[in-house]
C-alpha angles and dihedrals in degrees: 000000000000112000121192120184090343090307119120112228106224134143087270091054090049093051089050089056089056088050091055090047093053094051089044088051093051093047089050095053091049088053090048093054090043104043129046091200092057090047095050094044095049106027104022109187097340118130108269100202096048091045093050093045091056102031100047096060099032099041110021098033094034092052089049092051089050091048089058092050105266099143100189088064086070090069090058104034099047099046088045092053092049091047091051093045090052093047093046090047091054094042093050091047093049098042104021088231132123094017092155091051092052092048092051095048093048089056092044090051092052096046090045092051091050094046092048091053090053091050096045093046097034092235143036103279096210095159088078087077091064104042132102112007091357096055118124110264134154120249118260113249095256097144135262098278094054091043090053089046091050092045090052093053094046090050092050093047095047094041090047093048104039100028100037117016097038094042090047090052092045093048090048089054092046089052096046092043089052090234096130124131119196115239124204121256092251087064091063093045087051089045092054093049093046090048091054093047093044093047092051089050091049093052093045089051094048096049091045090053091053101041099039103025099039092228147081132247092256113104092228092056101036125165120285093211128045109259113223100149133086113016090347087074088069105036134010097227108037093152091055092047089050095047093049093046089050091052093052088047093051090051091053091049090049090048085234124141089185093060088050090051090048091052093050092042087054090053090054091049094047094047099046100034111022102029096059091049092048095047092048088055092049091048090050091050102038101026116185094005090064092042090055091046093048090052092052106039125055123237099226112001114072113226133174110278094242091051097042117136139161116273 
């Protein structure tokens, strides 16, 4: 059972989301008709009557029908939401107008897709995230040097993708959509210091995983031995801590609040979806040793080994 912020994600929860979406959409349309500032920020120069004529029945009413259990409404509301999100994103990128509307619709599209999957499958199929090439498998015994080389290549790939290419894209969108919020110079200094510290932690964790665990950070080449040394003495997931801190640091350096939110959002996804699956795999492979380790060492907050406890 997937639990996010203490809330069990079930079809009932997903339908409740559509109810909230319907209410939010109705309130937004009232604000659009009542405020020039809201209309400009969220619709730019798009034709108001045409947008209202299409969006109110397909988005607002469709979400409400989905909320009360009319499943066929999903096949209208979700595609419409995705279509509008794509159109708004393109419009905002080309014209630099309606950036807030584009951002809201992109968020609504992502949430609508996730909620629709839960309704259609009867649950949150989180196992999809660890199938195929991402399925949990132990690394082949190829020797320490080759494992270190693989770890280095994996680290460069993931850092280049998630800490450079994606943040650059997010920062570009933030600039084109006129969503930027200027941060003080001290934020960039703090970002540089945080990036250096988090990168050092990430390298230390990756090397420890290869040398002491005989594996790599990649799920398909996981450690063959339970790693409880190095940074793993102080926190169970030092690589995740490092990665999230790096993402926040990059956001500060890029002067981008959206990159910071992207990083924090990734931490929520990892903690609620990926971590339980990973820890279930570790418990199955290492049994009582992992149970004892999990009881002694915190998931997120580093503590002294002698005072470690589960949080």
